[in-house]
C-alpha positions in Angstrom: -36.8 73.9 82.5 -33.8 71.9 83.5 -33.6 73.8 86.8 -37.2 72.6 87.6 -36.3 69.1 86.7 -33.2 69.2 88.9 -35.4 70.3 91.9 -37.7 67.4 91.2 -34.7 65.0 91.5 -35.0 63.8 87.9 -32.0 61.9 86.5 -29.6 63.5 84.1 -30.8 61.2 81.3 -34.4 62.3 81.7 -33.4 66.0 82.0 -31.4 65.8 78.8 -34.3 64.0 77.0 -36.9 66.6 78.0 -34.4 69.3 77.0 -34.0 67.8 73.6 -37.8 67.4 73.2 -38.2 71.1 74.2 -35.4 72.3 71.8 -37.2 70.5 69.0 -40.5 72.1 69.9 -42.2 68.8 70.6 -43.3 69.2 74.2 -46.9 68.7 73.0 -46.0 65.1 72.2 -44.1 64.4 75.5 -47.2 62.8 77.2 -47.6 60.4 74.2 -43.9 59.6 74.3 -44.1 58.7 78.0 -47.1 56.5 77.4 -45.4 54.6 74.6 -42.2 54.2 76.7 -44.3 52.8 79.6 -45.9 50.3 77.2 -42.5 49.2 75.8 -41.1 48.9 79.3 -44.0 46.8 80.4 -43.7 44.5 77.4 -40.0 44.1 78.1 -40.8 43.1 81.7 -43.5 40.7 80.5 -46.3 42.8 81.9 -49.6 43.8 80.3 -50.7 47.4 80.7 -54.3 47.9 81.9 -55.7 51.4 81.8 -58.3 51.9 84.5 -60.6 54.9 84.5 -62.7 55.5 87.6 -65.0 58.3 88.9 -62.9 58.7 92.0 -59.3 57.9 92.8 -59.0 54.2 93.7 -57.7 53.2 97.1 -54.6 51.0 97.5 -56.9 48.1 98.5 -59.1 48.6 95.4 -56.0 48.8 93.2 -54.5 45.6 94.6 -57.8 43.7 94.3 -58.2 44.9 90.7 -54.6 44.0 89.8 -55.0 40.5 91.4 -58.3 39.9 89.5 -56.8 41.1 86.1 -53.7 39.0 86.7 -55.8 35.8 87.2 -58.0 36.7 84.2 -55.2 37.5 81.8 -52.6 35.1 83.1 -49.7 37.5 83.3 -48.4 40.4 85.4 -50.5 43.5 85.1 -49.3 47.1 85.3 -52.2 49.5 86.1 -52.4 53.0 84.8 -55.1 54.7 86.7 -57.0 57.8 85.7 -59.9 59.7 87.2 -62.9 60.9 85.1 -65.6 62.3 87.4 -68.1 62.3 84.4 -68.3 58.5 84.8 -70.5 59.1 88.0 -69.4 55.7 89.3 -68.0 52.3 88.2 -64.9 51.6 86.1 -63.7 51.5 82.5 -60.9 48.9 82.1 -58.9 48.8 78.9 -56.4 45.9 78.3 -55.0 45.9 74.8 -57.9 46.0 72.4 -60.4 44.7 75.0 -62.5 47.1 77.0 -65.0 46.6 79.8 -67.2 49.6 80.6 -69.2 49.2 83.8 -69.6 53.0 84.4 -72.9 54.4 85.5 -72.7 57.0 82.8 -72.7 54.2 80.1 -75.5 52.3 81.9 -77.6 55.5 82.0 -76.9 56.2 78.3 -78.0 52.6 77.4 -81.1 53.0 79.5 -81.9 56.3 77.7 -81.5 54.5 74.3 -83.7 51.7 75.4 -86.4 54.1 76.7 -86.4 55.9 73.3 -87.1 52.6 71.6 -90.2 51.9 73.8 -91.9 55.3 73.2 
């Protein structure tokens, strides 16, 4: 594994950390460890982490506009973590701390489905 990390240009510290995680049979938790580290790093920098899930990969222009809008809304620097979930069909799901805004088409269709069941 360390040979692969060397080819990727990963620092010695990261290489040793991943090696230790592998030796302790905890590779299944590596993704969560990285997420927590990113949150700690953002907090240290005074940033707020916003998780953005979209149906398609956001363009640079869309990412910059969303970052600017979130910064003005929250009042502090925002670090975006973008994910793609094609099942959303369209729209965005934005999670900042305990707040979530779901403007996905999938959710709107589900809400319409529930509303239509109530009518019939």
